[in-house]
N, C-alpha and C positions, 0 to 999 in steps of 0.2 A: 201069307207066303207069296201070293201073287204080287203083292206090292213090293216085296223084297226083291223079287226077280225082275222088276220093271227097270229097264236101263235108264229111263229118265230120272229115276230117283237117285242115281249115283251122283256124288259130289266131287267135282274136279277142282284141283288147286289152281288158282289163277295167279300168275306172276306178272307184276307190273315192271315193264322194262323202261319206263319214261325216265327214271333217274338212275339208270344202271351204270353210267360211266363214272369213274373216279373224279373226273373234273367237275361234273355236275353235282356230285355229292359234296365236293369241296366248296363250291359256290353256295350250295344250300346250307352248309354248316356255317359259313361266314354270315349269311343272312340271319340264321338262328341266334348267333352270338350278338349281332347288332340289335336284334329285337329284345334279347334278354337284357342288354345294357340300356335299353330304352333310347336308342340313338335314331329311331325312326321318325321321320317327318321333319318339320321346320326346326331350325336351330333356335334355341332360346338363350337369352342373355342380354347383357347391356350392349348398347351399340359401340361404346368406346370403353377402353381400359384406362384406369388412372396411371399417371406417370410413375414408373418404378415398381408397378404392381407385379410384373413378371418376376422381379427379384425378391421382393418382400412378401409376396403372396404364397399360399400353400398349393402345391401341385399334388393332385390325386393320380394314382396309377393302379390299374387292375389288369390282370392278364388271364388268358385262356389258351389251353393247348388245342390245336386242331391238326388234322392229318390230311395230307394229299397222298392217297395210297399209303405207302409205308414211309413217307417223308414227313417229318414232324415240323410244325411251325408254331410260333408264339404269336398270338394276337393280343396286342397291348393297347390299352386306351389311356391317353394322357389328357388331363384337363385341369385348368386353373379353377380352384375353389372360389366361388363367388358368394358374397353376402346375400342371404335370402331376403333381407328387408329392403334391399335396393332394387325394387321392382316397380318403377314408376311407369305411368302410362306412356310417356314419350319413348321409353326403351323397348316397348313391345313392337315386334316386327309385323309388317303386313304380310298377308298370306303369300303374295308373289314377290316378296323382297328378296335381295341377294342373301346368300348364306353369310353367316358371321365371319367365316374365314376370308371371304373376299373383302370384307370391310377392314379386317385386321391387316390385310396386305398394304393398305394405304395409311394405317395409323402410325403417327410419328412419336407417340408417347413412350414407346419402349424399344427404340433402336439400340442395338448393341448391349443387350442385358449382360451383366457380368457373370451371372450364374443361372443357366437354364439349359434345357435340351438343345442340341444343335439345330434341330428343325425349328424350334422357337426363335433362335437367333437369326436363322437364315430367312425365315418366311414371316416371323412376327405373329404366328397364329396361337390362339389360346387353347385349342382343343383339336386333337387329331388321333388317329388310330394307325398303328404300325404293325405290319406282318413281316416277321423276321425268322430266319431259319432257327430251329431248335438247337439246343446244346449238343455238341458232338455230331452235328450235321454239316455237310459240305455246303459251301456258299452257292448261291444261284448266279452262275457266271454266263452260261450260254444265252444268246439273244432269244432263242425260241422259248426257253423257260421264263425269261423275264417278260416277254410278250404274253405268255399264257397267264402269268400272275396278274399282270395289268388288266388283261381281259376279264379275269375273275373278279377283281375288285370293281371294275366298271359295271359288270352285270349285277353284282351284289348291291352297289349303290343305286343303280337304276330300279332294280326290283323292289328294294326296301324303302326307297325315298329318303335315305340318310343323306344329310347335308354336311356331315362332318368329314373333313379331308382324310383320305386313307392313303397310306404309303406302303411301299414294298421295298425292303432292304435287299439290294443286289450287289454283286461283286463281293470282294473280300470285306470282312467286317471292319478291319482297320481303316479302310478307305472312306467309310461312312457315306456311301452313295445310296440315295433314296430316289425312287420315282413314284409318283402318286397322281391322285385325281380328286377333284371336289365337284359335285354336281348340285345344281339348284334348278329352280323353275326356269327353263329356257336358257340356262348359262352353264358353262363348264370351265373349270380351271385345271390346266395341266401343269404338274410340278416336274421339272426336268433338271438334270444336273450334269455338269462336266467336271472331271477331275483329272489334272495332269501333274507331273512332277516338276516341270519347268514352265516358267511364264513365257509365253511367246512374246517376242520383242515388240510386235505391233500392238499387243494388248497390255503393255506394261505401264500404261498411264490412263488417265481418265478419258481422253479423247478416243482412244481405241475401244474402250469398253462401251462408250456411248454409241459408237458405230455398230458394235454387236447388238446392243439393245434395240436400236432403231431397225436394224435389218430383221431382227427376230419378230418384232411386233408387226412389221410390214404394213404400217399405216400410210395410206395414200393421200391423207389430208394435207393441205398446204395453206397456211403454215402449220407445222406439227404442234400439238399441245405441249406446253413446257414440261420439261423432265425435272422432277425434284431430286436433288442429290444430297446424300449424307455421307460424310467421309470420316474415317477414323484411322489415324496412324499410331502405331504402337512402337515405342522405343524402349530398349532394354538396357539397364545399367547393371553390369556385373562386376566392375572393378572397384574394390574398396581399398586399394593399397594406400590411399591418402589418409586412412583412418587408423586409429590405434589398434593394437592387437587386443583381442578379447581378454587375455590374461597377461599379467606381468611376466616378463621373461624371468627364468629361474636365476637366482643369485647363488652362484656356486661357492661364494666365500662364507656362507653361513651353514650351519649344521643341517638345518631343515629346509634350505632353499634350493636344493638340487633338483626338485621336481616342479613341473609346471603347476602353477597355483599353489605352491608350497606355502603352508602357513604354520604358525607356531602351534604347539600342542594346546588343546583347549578350544580351538576354533576349526570349524568345518570349512573345507574349500567350497567355493560356489562359482558357478558361471560356466560358459562354454569354452572349450579349447579351440574351437574353430568358429568362423563367422556364421551366426545362426540365420542371417538374412542372405540368401543366395543371389537373389535378383530383385530389382525394382522395375516395374513396368509402368511406363508413362504413356497414357493414351490421350493424344490431342485430337479433338473431335470438332468438325465443322458440321453442325446438325442440319442447317437449312440453307442449301445453296441451289442456285439454278444454273443452267448451262452457260449463260453468257457472263456470269459474275466471276468465275474462277477459270484460270488457264492452267492446264496440266497436260503437257505433251512430251514428246521425246526430247525436245531441246530446252524447254523452259517450264517452270512450275511456280505458281503462286502460293503453294501450300507450305508456309513457314510455321513450324509448330509454336514459335513464340507469339504468332499472331492468331493462333487458334482461340476461339472464344470459350472453349470448354476443355478443361483438363481433368482427368481422373487418374488415380494411382492405385496400384495394387502391389503387394510384396509377395514374393515366392520364398518360402522359408526352406532352409536346409532340412532334409529328411533325417530325423534322428541324429542331431549333432551330438558330439561327445561332450557331456556335461559332467563336471567334476563331482558334484554332490551325488548325482545319479550313479556314476561309476563307483563311488565310494560305498554307497548303500548296496549296490549289486554284489560287489566283491565281499562285503561283510555277510550278506545273505548266503552267498556260496560257502562261506566258512562255516555257517550253521549246519550245512549238510555233509561236512567231512566226518570221517569215522576214525581217524588215526588217534592213538593215545600219545601222551607226551613221551613215553618211553620209545615208541616207534619213531617219533619224529626226531628227538634229540639223541637217541641211542640208549641202549639198556645199561651200559657201563656207568653212565652218569647217574642214573637213578640208583643203581646199586651202591655207588660211592656215597651217595647221600644217605641211604639207609644205614650203611656201616658206620658212618660218622655219627648218626643220631644214636645208634645203639651204644657205641663207645662212649659217647658223652653222657648217655643215660647211666651206664655202669660207673663212670667216674664220679658222677654226682652222688651215687649211693655210697661209694667207698671213700671218697675224698672230700674234705671240707672245701667250701667255695673260697677261691682265692680272692684276695683283695685287689681291686682294680683302682689305679690312680685316678684321681678326679679329672686329670687332663685327658684321659683316654675315654671319658664317658660321653663325649659329644656324639650326636647321632650319626654324623657323616663318617666318623672314624669307625664306629661300630658297624655301619652298613658295609664298609669296604672289608672289614674282617669277616663279616658273615658271608660274603660272596667268595672268599678265597678258595674254599673247597670246591666250588663249582668250576673254577678255572684251572683246577689243579691238572686235569688231564685234557685240557682243551686250549689250544693256542689262540691268541687274541684274533688273528686273521681268520680263524675258523668259526668264530662266534656267529651264530645266526643273526644277531642284532649288533650293530656297530656299538662299541663301547661308549663313544661320546653321546650317541643318540640314547642308549640305555640310561646313562647318567642323567641326561636332560629329562627323560621321561620320569624317572624316579624322583628327581627333585621337583618336578611339576606335581606329581602325586603326593609327595611328602615334603612340602616346603620347609617344614621345621627341621629337616635334615641339614639345611644349609646354615643353621645357626651354630657357629663355632663357639659355644659358651659352655658353661657347666651343665650337668644333667638336670639340675633342679630348674634352671632357667628354661631349658628346653621343654621340660615337662609342663611348667606353668604356662608357657606360651602356647603349647598344644591345647591345654585345657581351655584357654581363652579363645583360641581359634575355633574350637568346637562349639562354643556358646555364642560367639558374636556373629553378627551379620545376618542372623535369621530374621530379626525384626525388619531390617531393610528389605530383605527379599520378599517378605509377606506383602509389602506394598505393591509389588508388581502383580498384575493380573495373570501373567504367564507363569508365575512361580508355582502355583497350585496345579499346573497341568499334569504333573506327575501322578496326582491322585486319580485322574481319569485314565491314564495309560498304565498304571501300576509299574512305574519305572523307579525313579529316585529323584530327590531334589537336585536342582541344577547347580547347587554349590556343594554337593556331596562328593565324597571320594569315589563312590560307585559311578557317578555320572562322569567324572573326569577319567576314570579307568576306561569306561566305554569309549570315550573319544580317543584316548591313546591307543587302545587295541585296534580301533577302526583305522586310524592313520598309520599305525605300524603295519597292519595287514595290507594297506593299500600302497604305501610308499617305501616301506623299509624292510622288506624281506618276506612278507606273506605268512604262511602257516608256521614255518619254523621260528620266525621272529616272534610271533604271538606266543608260541609255546615257551620260548626263552623268557619273554617278558613276564608271563604268568608265573613261571617258576621263581623268578627273582622277586616278584610281588609277594608270593606266599612266603619265601624266606624272610622278607622284610617284616611280614606280619608276625612270624614266629619269633623273630628277634625282639620285636616290640612286646610281645607277650612275656617272654622270659625276662625282660629288663624293665617292665612296668612303664612303658611309654604308651600313652594313649594314642589311638590311631587318629591321625589328622583328618578333619573334614567329615566327621560323623557327629550327629546330634546325640546328646546324652540321653540316658533313660533306656527303657525296654525297647526291643525291636518293634518297628512300625510295620504292622501287618498290611498296611496299605501300599507298601513299596514292594519291589521285586525281591525274590528269595535271597539273592546274593547280597543285597543291601541289608536284609535282616540278619544274615550270617555275620556280616562285618559288624553290625551293631551289637550282636550277641558277644562277639569276641571283645569288643570294646567294653561291654558290661563286665566281662570276666576280668579284663585288665584293671578296670576301675575297682572292682571288689578286691582283687589281689593286692593292688597298690594300697588301698585303705587298710587292709589287714596287716600288710608289712609295715606301713607307717605307724599303725597302732602298736604293733609289737616293739618297734624301735622306741616309741614314746614310753611304753611300759618299762622297757629295759633301762631307759634313761632316768625315769623317775625313781626306780628302785636303787639305781647307783647313787642318785642324789640323797635319798633317804638313808642309805647306809652310811654315807659320809656325814650326814647331819647327826644321826643317832649314834654313830660310832659302832655300828654292828649290833645295837641292842635287840632284845627279843620283841619289842613292840613295833618293829618296823613293818611287819606284814599287814596289819589292819590299816595302815596309813593310806594306801591308795583308795580303799573303800570309803574312808571318811572324806577324803579329798574329792572323790567323784560324786558323792552324794549330793553335793551342792550344785555340781555341773549338770547333773542329770535333769534338772528342772527346766533347762532351756528348751522352749517349745519349738516345734517345727523341724527337729533333727531326728533322723533315724540312726540306728546303731552303726550303719556302715559309713556314715559321714562324720563321725566323731573322730577326734585325734588324741583323746586321753586314754587312760588305762582301762576304761570300761569297754574299749573296742576290741580287746584281745579275744580271739575265738579259740575255744577248746573243742576238739573233736570228741564229743561225749559218747564214746563207744564202750570203754571198759572201765571207766571210773565212776560207776554208779554208786558204789558205796561211799566214795569220797564226797559226792554231792548230796546223798541222802542224809548224812549225819547232820549238816546244818539245817536241813529240811525239818528234821524231828525237833531239834532245839528251837527252831524258829516258831514251830507250832506251839511249843510249850510256853515260850516267853511271850510270843505275840508282840514283841517289841518293834519299834519303828527302826531301831538300828540294824536289824537283820534284813530289812527290805532291800532288794536289789533291782536295778533296771527300771526305775521310775522316770517317767517323762514329765507328767504334770497332773494336778488334780483334775477330776472329771466333774466339772460343774457343781462343785460344793456337795457332791453325793458322798454318803458315808456307807461303810460296810453294814450289812444287815445284823451281824452278830457283835458288833462293836461300834464305838464312836469314831473309829479311825477314818480319815478321808479315803475315798476310793480313787486310786491313782491309775492313770493310763500308762500301761507298761511300754517299754521299748521293745518292739517286735521285729522279727525278720520280715524283709520285703518278700513278696511272692517271687517265685523263680520265673525270670523272663523266659519266653518261649517263641520260637519262630513257627511259621505256619506249617512246615513239614512235621515238627515235633508235635504240634497240636493235632495234626491229622493222625500221627502214629498213636498218640494217647487216646484219641477217640476210637480208633480201631481196636486197641487193646481193651478198652472198657466195653465196647460193643460186643466183643468175643466172649465176655464173661457170662453172657446170657441173662435170662430173667429168673433163674432159680433163686432160692433163698440164700444159698451159699454164695452164688455169684453176686447177688445184690449186696450182701454183707461185705464181701471182698471189695467190690467197687466202691462202697461207702468209705471203707478203711483207706483205700488208695487216695480218695479225694479229700480225706480229713487230715492230711499231713500238716497242712498250714494251720488248721484249727487246733490241732494238738500243740503245735509250737506256741501259738498265741495263748493257750490255756496255761502252759508252763510259765510263760513270761508273766501272765497275770497273777499266778500264784506267787511268783518270786517278788513281785512289786506290791502285792497285797497280802501279807501274812494273815492267816486266820479267815480267809474269804471262803465263800461257798459258791456252788454253781449258780445260784440266783444272782449273786453279785456280778459274775462273769456275763450272764445273759443280759443284765441291765445295761452293761457297757457295750457288749458285742452285738446284741440283737434286741434292742428295746421292745420291739413288737411282740417278742415271745415272753415278756413279763407283764402280766395283766394285774392292774391295781383296781381294787374296788373299795367303796366306802361301806364300813360295817359299824354296828353299834356295840361297844364293849360292855362289860358288866356294869359300869357306872352310868350307862346311858349316853356316853359321849361317842360322837362319830369319829372314827379313826380310819386311816387308809391302810389297807393290808394288801400285799401282793402275792402272787403265786405264779408259777410257770404256766405257759400256755398249754393247750391240750396236746399239741403235737410233741412238746417236750416231755409230757407225762406218759407217752406211749411206752409200753414195756420193750426193753431192748433198744431204746433210743441211742443213736450213735453219739450224741452230745453227752449223755450221762455216762456212757462207757468210756468215752475219751477223757472226761473229767476225772473219773476214777483212776484212769491209767496215767494221767499227766503227773509229772513230778515237779518239784519246786526248783526250776532251773531258769535263770535269766537268759535272755536271748544271746548274750555274748558267750555263754557256756554250752549252748545247745549245738546239736549236730546241724550243720548247714543245710537249709532247704535247697539252696542253690550251690552245688559243688562247682565253683568256677574253674578249678583245675580240670576236672573231667570234661566239662562243657567246652572249655577252650581247646582241649586236645581233639575233641570230636569235630569242632569247627575247622581246625587246621587240617585234620585228616580229610574232611569233606572237601575242602578247597584244594588240597594236594592231589586228589584223585580225579579232579575234573579235567576232561579232555578239552582241547581248544574249541571243539564244536559245542561242548556243553557250556563253556564260558561264553561263547558267542550267543547261544540261545538265552542265557541268563541276561546278557547285556542288550539283547535286541530291543526291548522296550525303551531303554535309555537312548539308543541310537535313533529310534523313530522319534522319540521326544526331542532330541537335539536337532534332527532334520526339520521337524515342524517349526521349532523356534527359529531356525536359520531362515526358513522360507518366510516366516512372519516378518523377520527383521529386513530381509531383502525386499519383500513386497511393500512394506511400509515406506521405503524410499521411492519406489516407482509408482505406488498407488494405482494398482490394477484391480478394479472391482471383481472381475471374474476370478482372478487368482485368490482374492480374499475369501470369496464364497467357497471356492474349492478347498481352501485350507480348513474352513470350518467344517465342511462335510468330511474331509479326511480325518480330522480330529475325532469326530464321532465314530467313524468307521474304525479307526485305530483302537478306540476304547473297547469295541466289541471283539476285535481280532486278538488283542494282546492279553485280555484277562484270562481266557482258558489256559490251563497248564499245557495242554497238547495243542500247539499252534497249527492252523491250516496253512501249510506252506505255499499252496497254490494261490490262495487268497492273499497271502502276504507278498508273494511275488507281484501280483497284479497291483497291490497297493503301492509297492515301491516304484512300479512304472508310473503310477499316478503322480507320485511326488516328483519324479523325473520330468514328467510332462509340465508340471507347474514351474519347475526350475527353467525349462526351455522357454516358456512364455515370458518369464521375467527377464531372461537373457535377451530375448527378442526385443522387448520393450527398451531395455538398456541400450541395445545396439542402435535402434531407431532414434532414441533420444540423442545419442552421441552424434549420429549423422546429421540430425536436424538442429544441432548446437543448442539444445534446450538447457543442458547442464551448464553451459558456458554463459548463460544469461544474455545471449545476443538478442538485440531488438526486444527489450523488456516489455514494450507495450504490446508486442505480438506473442509473448510467451504463452499466454493462455490459449490463443488460437492454435499455436503449434502443438501444445500438449494435447489439446482435443483432437487435432489432426492425427498425431501419433497413436493415441488411444483408439481411434477409429480404425486405423490401419490394422491393428491387432484383432479387432472384433468383426469387421465387415469385409466382404470380399472385394469391394472397390470403393474408394473414397474420392469424393469430388474435391478438387483443389480450388478453394475460394480465391477468386481473382485471377485464376489461370496462371500464366507465366509472370504476371505482374504482382501477384500477392506475396505474402511473406514466405509461405511454404513453397510457392512456385519459384521464387528467387533462389531458394536453397537448392531445389531440385535442378534448376538451371546450372548453378555453380557446380553441383556434383557431376553433371554431364560434361561440363567444360573441363573439369580436372581429369575426368576419365579420358576425354579426347586428347588432352595434352599429354597424359602418360602414354597413350597408344602411339603418339607420334615420336616419342623419345625411345631410346634404347633402355633396356632394363636397368643398367647401371646408372644412367642419367636420371631415370625415373625415381630411383631410390634416393638420390640426393636432392630431388626437386621438392621445394616447399609447397604445401597446398595453398598457401596464400600468395605465392609469387605469381601474380597475374601477368606481369610484363615479360617474364622470361620467355614465354611461348612466342610472343610477338617479336622479341629480339632475335630469337633463334631463326624464326621464319624470314626475318628481313635479311639476315646474314646468309642463310641458306639459299635464298632466292626462290623458294617454292611458294605455292599458293597457300592462302589462308585456310587453316583447318576449320571446318564448321563446328558450331557449338554442339550439335547433336549428330550422332551417327546415322547411318542409313536406317530407315524404319525396319524393324524385324518383321512387321506385318502390316499390311494395308488392307483395309476393308472399305469398300465403296458400295453404297446402296443407291440404286436407281429406281424411281417410281414415276408412274404416270397413269393416266386414265384416257384410253383411246377406244374408238369403235373398232371391233374386230370380229369376223374376218373381212367385212365389207364396210364401206364408208357409211352406209345407212344402218348398221347394226348399233346395238346399245353400246354406250361408252363404258367400258369395263376396266377394272384395275389390272395393271401390268407391273411386275416387280422383278428386279434382277440384283441378286446379292453376290458381290465379287470378293474373293479372298486372294491376295497376292502375297506370297511368302517366298523365301529363298528356295525352298524345295517343295512348293505346293502352289497349284493354281486351281481355284475352284470357282465355278459359276453355278449358282443356284437360282433358277428362274421359275417364276410362277406367271403363266400367261393365260389369260382368260379370253373366252370366245363366246359369241352369241350362237345358240343352237336352235333358235326358234325356227329359222328357215333354212337351216343347213344340216 
């Protein structure tokens, strides 16, 4: 207790006031960051940097937030990444050597780097630290605050021993004014800057700037050490009036030529509508001069750009120039996002009229016989016009969303067979030939199978052509309403072709190709329906014709009915033909719904007789096999083809089957639904092979389910006996049940597995209810497909490696974006922007090639050098002109400036009439006008002068240290960035 009451045992809190001020805490924080970044001590690195390394090398950057009281600053460290293996002994610095930054001030390998931080360009340093005000913080403008920050970095550098230059950004940020300091053992470099809006007249030339430099370094030595001078003048060319327009002017005499870049249907427009190259910057450089070699004062200058030993060129491109393909894709993509229906766009009355006409025509078909149509009226073009009459009944021609001439041109492009003014038979045969030909030639092209990756449609298909037409109509000929009008006309044309048995032009035969887009599958399905219906109608006509001929031959005798069967029994043997491709009497289809008794009677008689004459629907014998219960050959029957299906129907069927569940009843019902084709084949097999059994059918249909074994009979001979497989012997097997249910009906008399009438109406209804936005979404893969092919075509002409690589990447990306049913529209929009960027690069290359006369073949021996030069302009920030003003590229650039100067001296009307090759007209006009000669180059837009020397400072006996002054002289800017070193050993 006594110890607790002892006052000496009490603990007092001790507060350290040595770093209490905000300024000292700020300085301490700067030192901590420099220590964390390991910038303490001597600078390490190579003594010199390779030529061009500031541009081609990698710059590292790291930042840290620091606070001065409640004011936020960014502390950023910039450094050139150096190779670690380049660490030779000669590059190691001595302990008391100058900092690397001081050596960089005198290095001449990286003067005027085209792409670098402004401090790198002005001072030539490879590593530095910048303190700048934080975001949303006011600039450091007052002189007292600037001096406080400079004092802070000076103390931090001295305390930490850091030899990396440190800068403070002062004044407004847009002025880019920095002040800084670099410290080394016994030396210090002060970085100072002057920034004015106007160039003082006495400093508007080299001699005045030399006076500033000499007065600043204040060297009293006589004679003064030589000053090394590097000069760079930049000339800007902006006038491209002497070159052709990027696009051909519109031809208003043609139907499709009223738009800029207007092309015929089937081709996508390409290229820029404005000049993609806005400026060409020529930099004439004199890299190594001394004070006595060149004269540049207020009355005379030796600095002629044509005599400059070093030329470099850069191009400034127009920001987001209007490009036709990009605009086309963007407008089409916007169409995908619309929600209006066709009724809302074209008016509800039009749709109602169409429905009423369809209903009335349907009733008339049920009550009235079909009227005969003269052969002269059966040409497709005449029927197209008659099919469109009811659409125009309540709409005047001038109110049509799509111009009539353009609509006719589009439809003739989509259905070229409509232009054939011949009989209907010729039109049909030509359509069938057009659908089958050309595919072999297209397969030779490597780009033809691109549709498989994009899930679009073949480039020679109707779907692909429709996509191009919809895209062009939307862009040039009326937008959303015109697209709705075109789609309505297109669906009407499809219905007309279905009703009149005209195959759809531009679709491959066969079942729908599930590798293509859904719209293409629907059109293929409709074509299958037309083909089946046409074959059935032709067969019925052939049957009626053969019966009429038999009646005439027999005179109406009673034996005329069996004649078609005996006639066709010999024709059925022809191999390789299915029932729907025949044209004889065997092709007639009977809807076997209520005539069961009629067909079962022959079935009973056939079983009793077992005769060959009762067999129907035979295709050919099956490999010399015979029936198990008789010696009759086993014949392959004529069967129905499986019903073609599109991917949406397959999905619906899968969902229905999946909903049946796993119960016994559901499994049985699912099996019955899936065995419709099996039952049809069994009935055809029974009709072709009277007296057959299930084992015979299995031997032909599923040979693996008929097992044959060698057994020894009663006489001891080995014989082969067969039986059904184990799965066929399971009780309740669906095959056994189907065989017992199957009747003796040939394929031609069976109920159709594929109801082409029903399926065709379903397809036409599906197409009719599609909104324009739905149509656009269906066709989007085809449009992307066409855009990629167009980019490939244009790139192959210009040969741009970067674009070629980008197209390959875009193709892979499009394959992932277009395969899902629900497209990611944000990613698709970004993808379209990528395609537009590729188009822009191609148009830039084309513009540059036109300006440098590469396409004209001028100076063939220099064509390769010019092509390489133009290619480099697109890829690199700045390109060296080989031979400067005397080389092939330099000569062209010189001529471009001459033409621009000549145009500037003439009035606008005279310039429009002036030929670009008319070199003498300028001199003739000048001689008559009495004015002075116009220079070949305009006044330089920017002048950069770099002065360097190494002198003792501040006293004559001090160390000789690097001094540097970078001068920028522009029309509205005057900047001096000086780095002045001094010896601090005795000062």
